[in-house]
LOMARNU-425528 format. One record per atom (N, C-alpha, C, O): residue number from 1; residue in three letters; atom name; x, y, z. Coordinates in nm, 4 decimals. Each point is the difference from the previous one (the first is absolute). Layout:
<sites>
SITE;NUM;ALA;CA;X;Y;Z;
...
</sites>
This chain:
<sites>
SITE;1;MET;N;-1.8253;0.4788;-0.8515;
SITE;1;MET;CA;0.1239;0.0320;0.0667;
SITE;1;MET;C;0.0285;0.1489;-0.0217;
SITE;1;MET;O;0.0065;0.0471;-0.1135;
SITE;2;THR;N;0.0100;0.0240;0.2209;
SITE;2;THR;CA;0.0244;0.1435;-0.0101;
SITE;2;THR;C;0.1464;0.0266;-0.0329;
SITE;2;THR;O;0.0837;-0.0903;-0.0010;
SITE;3;LYS;N;-0.0562;0.2171;-0.0258;
SITE;3;LYS;CA;0.1350;0.0406;-0.0379;
SITE;3;LYS;C;0.1006;-0.0272;0.1130;
SITE;3;LYS;O;0.1110;-0.0463;-0.0259;
SITE;4;LEU;N;-0.1497;0.0749;0.1503;
SITE;4;LEU;CA;0.0907;-0.0235;0.1125;
SITE;4;LEU;C;0.0173;-0.1487;0.0287;
SITE;4;LEU;O;0.1082;-0.0425;0.0404;
SITE;5;GLN;N;-0.2122;-0.0365;-0.0606;
SITE;5;GLN;CA;0.0136;-0.1444;0.0183;
SITE;5;GLN;C;0.0968;-0.0577;-0.1028;
SITE;5;GLN;O;0.0816;-0.0864;0.0320;
SITE;6;LEU;N;-0.0914;0.1347;-0.1551;
SITE;6;LEU;CA;0.0917;-0.0441;-0.1041;
SITE;6;LEU;C;0.1425;0.0429;0.0325;
SITE;6;LEU;O;0.0938;-0.0773;-0.0198;
SITE;7;ARG;N;-0.0766;0.1987;0.0692;
SITE;7;ARG;CA;0.1324;0.0484;0.0381;
SITE;7;ARG;C;0.0573;-0.0835;0.1146;
SITE;7;ARG;O;0.1182;-0.0343;-0.0014;
SITE;8;ALA;N;-0.2022;0.0012;0.1014;
SITE;8;ALA;CA;0.0461;-0.0833;0.1109;
SITE;8;ALA;C;0.0424;-0.1377;-0.0498;
SITE;8;ALA;O;0.1018;-0.0533;0.0442;
SITE;9;PHE;N;-0.1790;-0.0044;-0.1355;
SITE;9;PHE;CA;0.0344;-0.1303;-0.0560;
SITE;9;PHE;C;0.1320;0.0055;-0.0753;
SITE;9;PHE;O;0.0835;-0.0892;0.0148;
SITE;10;LEU;N;-0.0639;0.1924;-0.0949;
SITE;10;LEU;CA;0.1237;0.0118;-0.0779;
SITE;10;LEU;C;0.1212;0.0254;0.0898;
SITE;10;LEU;O;0.1077;-0.0540;-0.0250;
SITE;11;TYR;N;-0.1244;0.1355;0.1292;
SITE;11;TYR;CA;0.1095;0.0232;0.0949;
SITE;11;TYR;C;0.0380;-0.1302;0.0702;
SITE;11;TYR;O;0.1181;-0.0314;0.0143;
SITE;12;GLN;N;-0.2184;-0.0436;0.0289;
SITE;12;GLN;CA;0.0266;-0.1241;0.0707;
SITE;12;GLN;C;0.0650;-0.1021;-0.0934;
SITE;12;GLN;O;0.0932;-0.0699;0.0396;
SITE;13;LEU;N;-0.1413;0.0614;-0.1614;
SITE;13;LEU;CA;0.0580;-0.0918;-0.0974;
SITE;13;LEU;C;0.1442;0.0389;-0.0336;
SITE;13;LEU;O;0.0876;-0.0862;-0.0074;
SITE;14;GLY;N;-0.0634;0.2141;-0.0125;
SITE;14;GLY;CA;0.1344;0.0472;-0.0326;
SITE;14;GLY;C;0.0989;-0.0229;0.1127;
SITE;14;GLY;O;0.1123;-0.0449;-0.0230;
SITE;15;SER;N;-0.1545;0.0759;0.1455;
SITE;15;SER;CA;0.0917;-0.0178;0.1130;
SITE;15;SER;C;0.0289;-0.1484;0.0232;
SITE;15;SER;O;0.1129;-0.0363;0.0328;
SITE;16;PHE;N;-0.2143;-0.0501;-0.0496;
SITE;16;PHE;CA;0.0248;-0.1426;0.0142;
SITE;16;PHE;C;0.0926;-0.0502;-0.1100;
SITE;16;PHE;O;0.0902;-0.0795;0.0265;
SITE;17;ALA;N;-0.1116;0.1250;-0.1494;
SITE;17;ALA;CA;0.0822;-0.0455;-0.1122;
SITE;17;ALA;C;0.1461;0.0383;0.0199;
SITE;17;ALA;O;0.0894;-0.0807;-0.0258;
SITE;18;ILE;N;-0.0648;0.2017;0.0710;
SITE;18;ILE;CA;0.1378;0.0444;0.0240;
SITE;18;ILE;C;0.0666;-0.0853;0.1079;
SITE;18;ILE;O;0.1140;-0.0435;-0.0160;
SITE;19;LEU;N;-0.1858;0.0199;0.1259;
SITE;19;LEU;CA;0.0570;-0.0808;0.1074;
SITE;19;LEU;C;0.0168;-0.1455;-0.0425;
SITE;19;LEU;O;0.1009;-0.0623;0.0329;
SITE;20;PHE;N;-0.1984;0.0068;-0.1056;
SITE;20;PHE;CA;0.0082;-0.1388;-0.0442;
SITE;20;PHE;C;0.1200;-0.0226;-0.0906;
SITE;20;PHE;O;0.0762;-0.0945;0.0200;
SITE;21;ILE;N;-0.0593;0.1808;-0.1193;
SITE;21;ILE;CA;0.1122;-0.0152;-0.0933;
SITE;21;ILE;C;0.1331;0.0176;0.0724;
SITE;21;ILE;O;0.0950;-0.0740;-0.0256;
SITE;22;SER;N;-0.0880;0.1716;0.1159;
SITE;22;SER;CA;0.1241;0.0225;0.0758;
SITE;22;SER;C;0.0349;-0.1199;0.0865;
SITE;22;SER;O;0.1137;-0.0469;-0.0011;
SITE;23;PHE;N;-0.2117;-0.0027;0.0763;
SITE;23;PHE;CA;0.0274;-0.1131;0.0878;
SITE;23;PHE;C;0.0253;-0.1283;-0.0786;
SITE;23;PHE;O;0.0786;-0.0842;0.0435;
SITE;24;ARG;N;-0.1435;0.0683;-0.1573;
SITE;24;ARG;CA;0.0265;-0.1190;-0.0808;
SITE;24;ARG;C;0.1459;-0.0005;-0.0466;
SITE;24;ARG;O;0.0671;-0.1030;0.0047;
SITE;25;PHE;N;-0.0198;0.2173;-0.0489;
SITE;25;PHE;CA;0.1407;0.0106;-0.0408;
SITE;25;PHE;C;0.0937;-0.0267;0.1173;
SITE;25;PHE;O;0.0953;-0.0769;-0.0125;
SITE;26;LEU;N;-0.1226;0.1406;0.1270;
SITE;26;LEU;CA;0.0879;-0.0162;0.1163;
SITE;26;LEU;C;0.0003;-0.1436;0.0521;
SITE;26;LEU;O;0.1050;-0.0532;0.0361;
SITE;27;ILE;N;-0.2221;-0.0087;-0.0324;
SITE;27;ILE;CA;-0.0082;-0.1374;0.0487;
SITE;27;ILE;C;0.0726;-0.0948;-0.0951;
SITE;27;ILE;O;0.0705;-0.0907;0.0444;
SITE;28;PHE;N;-0.0874;0.1113;-0.1746;
SITE;28;PHE;CA;0.0667;-0.0849;-0.0978;
SITE;28;PHE;C;0.1514;0.0142;0.0084;
SITE;28;PHE;O;0.0732;-0.0984;-0.0105;
SITE;29;LYS;N;-0.0270;0.2215;0.0294;
SITE;29;LYS;CA;0.1442;0.0266;-0.0022;
SITE;29;LYS;C;0.0695;-0.0411;0.1300;
SITE;29;LYS;O;0.1118;-0.0514;-0.0038;
SITE;30;TYR;N;-0.1766;0.0732;0.1189;
SITE;30;TYR;CA;0.0698;-0.0155;0.1274;
SITE;30;TYR;C;-0.0440;-0.1200;0.0834;
SITE;30;TYR;O;0.0489;-0.0167;0.1117;
SITE;31;THR;N;-0.1392;-0.0671;-0.1615;
SITE;31;THR;CA;-0.0370;-0.1210;0.0734;
SITE;31;THR;C;0.0174;-0.1205;-0.0905;
SITE;31;THR;O;0.0235;0.0142;-0.1200;
SITE;32;ASP;N;-0.0350;-0.1318;0.1773;
SITE;32;ASP;CA;0.0125;-0.1237;-0.0763;
SITE;32;ASP;C;-0.1359;-0.0551;-0.0423;
SITE;32;ASP;O;-0.0088;-0.1154;-0.0418;
SITE;33;LEU;N;-0.0970;0.1953;0.0517;
SITE;33;LEU;CA;-0.1322;-0.0469;-0.0409;
SITE;33;LEU;C;-0.0063;-0.0155;-0.1517;
SITE;33;LEU;O;0.0622;0.0763;-0.0738;
SITE;34;THR;N;-0.1377;-0.1756;0.0284;
SITE;34;THR;CA;-0.0151;-0.0232;-0.1437;
SITE;34;THR;C;-0.1462;-0.0300;-0.0307;
SITE;34;THR;O;-0.0803;-0.0230;0.0905;
SITE;35;GLY;N;0.0474;0.0237;-0.2179;
SITE;35;GLY;CA;-0.1340;-0.0373;-0.0447;
SITE;35;GLY;C;-0.1065;0.0987;0.0443;
SITE;35;GLY;O;0.0196;0.1215;-0.0037;
SITE;36;LEU;N;-0.1332;-0.1768;0.0458;
SITE;36;LEU;CA;-0.1139;0.0837;0.0394;
SITE;36;LEU;C;0.0177;0.0661;0.1366;
SITE;36;LEU;O;-0.0783;0.0876;0.0368;
SITE;37;PHE;N;0.1793;-0.1283;0.0376;
SITE;37;PHE;CA;0.0218;0.0607;0.1314;
SITE;37;PHE;C;0.0418;0.1462;-0.0107;
SITE;37;PHE;O;-0.0310;0.0795;0.0888;
SITE;38;VAL;N;0.0997;-0.0434;-0.1941;
SITE;38;VAL;CA;0.0457;0.1392;-0.0175;
SITE;38;VAL;C;-0.1189;0.0944;-0.0185;
SITE;38;VAL;O;-0.0119;0.0948;0.0776;
SITE;39;PRO;N;-0.0776;-0.1148;-0.1763;
SITE;39;PRO;CA;-0.1127;0.0937;-0.0135;
SITE;39;PRO;C;-0.1004;-0.0099;0.1144;
SITE;39;PRO;O;-0.0624;0.0998;0.0361;
SITE;40;PHE;N;0.0461;-0.2191;0.0214;
SITE;40;PHE;CA;-0.0935;-0.0133;0.1122;
SITE;40;PHE;C;0.0488;0.0794;0.1207;
SITE;40;PHE;O;-0.0783;0.0700;0.0642;
SITE;41;THR;N;0.2068;-0.0805;-0.0333;
SITE;41;THR;CA;0.0564;0.0753;0.1116;
SITE;41;THR;C;-0.0062;0.1502;-0.0275;
SITE;41;THR;O;-0.0314;0.0782;0.0897;
SITE;42;ALA;N;0.0609;-0.0378;-0.2126;
SITE;42;ALA;CA;-0.0089;0.1417;-0.0354;
SITE;42;ALA;C;-0.1438;0.0496;0.0097;
SITE;42;ALA;O;-0.0232;0.1138;0.0407;
SITE;43;PHE;N;-0.0740;-0.1978;-0.0776;
SITE;43;PHE;CA;-0.1413;0.0366;0.0110;
SITE;43;PHE;C;-0.0394;0.0234;0.1453;
SITE;43;PHE;O;-0.0654;0.0995;0.0313;
SITE;44;VAL;N;0.1047;-0.1900;0.0574;
SITE;44;VAL;CA;-0.0358;0.0130;0.1417;
SITE;44;VAL;C;0.0638;0.1251;0.0607;
SITE;44;VAL;O;-0.0671;0.0764;0.0694;
SITE;45;VAL;N;0.1953;-0.0553;-0.0951;
SITE;45;VAL;CA;0.0696;0.1173;0.0542;
SITE;45;VAL;C;-0.0582;0.1283;-0.0585;
SITE;45;VAL;O;-0.0205;0.0971;0.0728;
SITE;46;GLY;N;-0.0063;-0.0955;-0.2034;
SITE;46;GLY;CA;-0.0582;0.1180;-0.0634;
SITE;46;GLY;C;-0.1390;0.0308;0.0524;
SITE;46;GLY;O;-0.0350;0.1168;0.0175;
SITE;47;THR;N;-0.0448;-0.2196;0.0078;
SITE;47;THR;CA;-0.1345;0.0201;0.0543;
SITE;47;THR;C;0.0053;0.0585;0.1399;
SITE;47;THR;O;-0.0788;0.0886;0.0332;
SITE;48;ILE;N;0.1699;-0.1366;0.0485;
SITE;48;ILE;CA;0.0099;0.0496;0.1382;
SITE;48;ILE;C;0.0532;0.1430;0.0040;
SITE;48;ILE;O;-0.0489;0.0815;0.0783;
SITE;49;LEU;N;0.1474;-0.0501;-0.1607;
SITE;49;LEU;CA;0.0673;0.1296;0.0087;
SITE;49;LEU;C;-0.0618;0.1109;-0.0856;
SITE;49;LEU;O;0.0326;0.1170;0.0203;
SITE;50;SER;N;-0.1198;-0.1496;-0.1143;
SITE;50;SER;CA;-0.0552;0.1046;-0.0875;
SITE;50;SER;C;-0.1058;0.0822;0.0739;
SITE;50;SER;O;-0.0748;-0.0541;0.0814;
SITE;51;PRO;N;0.0683;0.1832;-0.1091;
SITE;51;PRO;CA;-0.1010;0.0837;0.0638;
SITE;51;PRO;C;-0.1394;-0.0316;-0.0537;
SITE;51;PRO;O;-0.0155;-0.0445;-0.1137;
SITE;52;LYS;N;-0.0855;0.0683;0.1972;
SITE;52;LYS;CA;-0.1387;-0.0238;-0.0385;
SITE;52;LYS;C;-0.0677;0.1357;-0.0238;
SITE;52;LYS;O;0.0060;0.0886;0.0852;
SITE;53;PHE;N;-0.0697;-0.0735;-0.2006;
SITE;53;PHE;CA;-0.0698;0.1229;-0.0360;
SITE;53;PHE;C;-0.1491;-0.0277;-0.0034;
SITE;53;PHE;O;-0.0428;-0.1081;-0.0405;
SITE;54;GLN;N;-0.0379;0.2080;0.0839;
SITE;54;GLN;CA;-0.1445;-0.0174;0.0004;
SITE;54;GLN;C;-0.0677;0.1344;-0.0199;
SITE;54;GLN;O;0.0391;0.1001;0.0601;
SITE;55;ALA;N;-0.1418;-0.0987;-0.1455;
SITE;55;ALA;CA;-0.0818;0.1194;-0.0204;
SITE;55;ALA;C;-0.1231;-0.0130;0.0885;
SITE;55;ALA;O;-0.0708;-0.1006;-0.0052;
SITE;56;VAL;N;0.0453;0.2038;0.0872;
SITE;56;VAL;CA;-0.1094;-0.0040;0.0967;
SITE;56;VAL;C;-0.0873;0.1230;-0.0192;
SITE;56;VAL;O;0.0503;0.1112;-0.0165;
SITE;57;LYS;N;-0.1816;-0.1322;0.0189;
SITE;57;LYS;CA;-0.0936;0.1123;-0.0061;
SITE;57;LYS;C;-0.0194;0.0552;0.1413;
SITE;57;LYS;O;-0.0410;-0.0723;0.0908;
SITE;58;THR;N;0.0709;0.2011;-0.0736;
SITE;58;THR;CA;-0.0154;0.0669;0.1284;
SITE;58;THR;C;-0.1021;0.1122;-0.0152;
SITE;58;THR;O;-0.0565;0.0202;-0.1075;
SITE;59;ARG;N;0.0339;0.0518;0.2160;
SITE;59;ARG;CA;-0.0920;0.1138;-0.0065;
SITE;59;ARG;C;0.0518;0.1092;-0.0924;
SITE;59;ARG;O;-0.0784;0.0738;-0.0598;
SITE;60;ASP;N;0.2097;-0.0635;0.0481;
SITE;60;ASP;CA;0.0627;0.1027;-0.0840;
SITE;60;ASP;C;0.0167;-0.0453;-0.1448;
SITE;60;ASP;O;0.0549;0.0742;-0.0814;
SITE;61;GLY;N;-0.1007;-0.1935;0.0483;
SITE;61;GLY;CA;0.0174;-0.0543;-0.1343;
SITE;61;GLY;C;0.0876;-0.1231;0.0048;
SITE;61;GLY;O;0.0345;-0.0480;0.1080;
SITE;62;GLU;N;0.0012;-0.0027;-0.2224;
SITE;62;GLU;CA;0.0825;-0.1201;-0.0059;
SITE;62;GLU;C;0.1471;0.0362;0.0198;
SITE;62;GLU;O;0.0497;0.0964;-0.0581;
SITE;63;LYS;N;0.0194;-0.1757;0.1417;
SITE;63;LYS;CA;0.1406;0.0258;0.0300;
SITE;63;LYS;C;0.0792;-0.1288;-0.0156;
SITE;63;LYS;O;-0.0540;-0.1101;0.0105;
SITE;64;LEU;N;0.1831;0.1264;-0.0359;
SITE;64;LEU;CA;0.0912;-0.1120;-0.0186;
SITE;64;LEU;C;0.0863;-0.0146;0.1250;
SITE;64;LEU;O;0.0614;0.0966;0.0453;
SITE;65;PHE;N;-0.0572;-0.2170;0.0099;
SITE;65;PHE;CA;0.0773;-0.0274;0.1201;
SITE;65;PHE;C;0.1021;-0.1094;-0.0272;
SITE;65;PHE;O;-0.0194;-0.0855;-0.0864;
SITE;66;MET;N;0.1302;0.0901;0.1631;
SITE;66;MET;CA;0.1050;-0.0992;-0.0120;
SITE;66;MET;C;0.0364;-0.0531;0.1373;
SITE;66;MET;O;0.0115;0.0762;0.0960;
SITE;67;SER;N;0.0064;-0.2066;-0.0870;
SITE;67;SER;CA;0.0464;-0.0638;0.1224;
SITE;67;SER;C;0.1222;-0.0825;-0.0369;
SITE;67;SER;O;0.0011;-0.0689;-0.1020;
SITE;68;TRP;N;0.1031;0.0763;0.1867;
SITE;68;TRP;CA;0.1230;-0.0700;-0.0295;
SITE;68;TRP;C;0.0583;-0.0542;0.1287;
SITE;68;TRP;O;-0.0216;0.0569;0.1071;
SITE;69;LEU;N;0.0941;-0.1649;-0.1164;
SITE;69;LEU;CA;0.0589;-0.0656;0.1153;
SITE;69;LEU;C;0.0960;0.0925;0.0740;
SITE;69;LEU;O;0.0091;-0.0059;0.1227;
SITE;70;PHE;N;0.0629;0.0916;-0.1958;
SITE;70;PHE;CA;0.1032;0.0847;0.0590;
SITE;70;PHE;C;-0.0502;0.1378;0.0433;
SITE;70;PHE;O;0.0779;0.0803;0.0514;
SITE;71;VAL;N;-0.2060;-0.0521;-0.0712;
SITE;71;VAL;CA;-0.0571;0.1291;0.0368;
SITE;71;VAL;C;-0.1079;-0.0244;0.1041;
SITE;71;VAL;O;-0.0877;-0.0839;-0.0202;
SITE;72;LYS;N;0.0931;0.1554;0.1299;
SITE;72;LYS;CA;-0.0971;-0.0172;0.1061;
SITE;72;LYS;C;-0.1320;0.0671;-0.0387;
SITE;72;LYS;O;-0.0019;0.1193;-0.0302;
SITE;73;GLY;N;-0.1058;-0.1931;0.0307;
SITE;73;GLY;CA;-0.1308;0.0545;-0.0326;
SITE;73;GLY;C;-0.0271;0.0008;-0.1493;
SITE;73;GLY;O;0.0737;-0.0590;-0.0790;
SITE;74;ILE;N;-0.1808;0.1269;0.0425;
SITE;74;ILE;CA;-0.0436;0.0095;-0.1396;
SITE;74;ILE;C;0.0214;0.1438;-0.0460;
SITE;74;ILE;O;-0.0417;0.0942;0.0675;
SITE;75;LYS;N;0.1060;-0.0779;-0.1812;
SITE;75;LYS;CA;0.0321;0.1327;-0.0512;
SITE;75;LYS;C;-0.0939;0.0359;-0.1152;
SITE;75;LYS;O;-0.0305;-0.0840;-0.0847;
SITE;76;GLU;N;-0.0146;0.2083;0.0825;
SITE;76;GLU;CA;-0.0821;0.0489;-0.1106;
SITE;76;GLU;C;0.0912;0.0534;-0.1098;
SITE;76;GLU;O;0.0961;0.0716;0.0280;
SITE;77;LEU;N;-0.1259;-0.1062;-0.1518;
SITE;77;LEU;CA;0.0794;0.0479;-0.1120;
SITE;77;LEU;C;-0.0673;0.1160;-0.0682;
SITE;77;LEU;O;0.0530;0.0536;-0.0974;
</sites>
């Protein structure tokens, strides 16, 4: 695993964790869901809304790219 691949993994894990914890709190506080439905719903919402990071080898070397639901296209970081 290269340095950029590790960075992409950590960015993706961090962004998912932030969204998962936030949505778990919001779902627990503002809905009537109980039990396993709260973390499962937060997992699904966090998975859909979290940005996707990927390290790609190009002619210019390895680069880090991000794709997100709210951003049109793929952005280079």
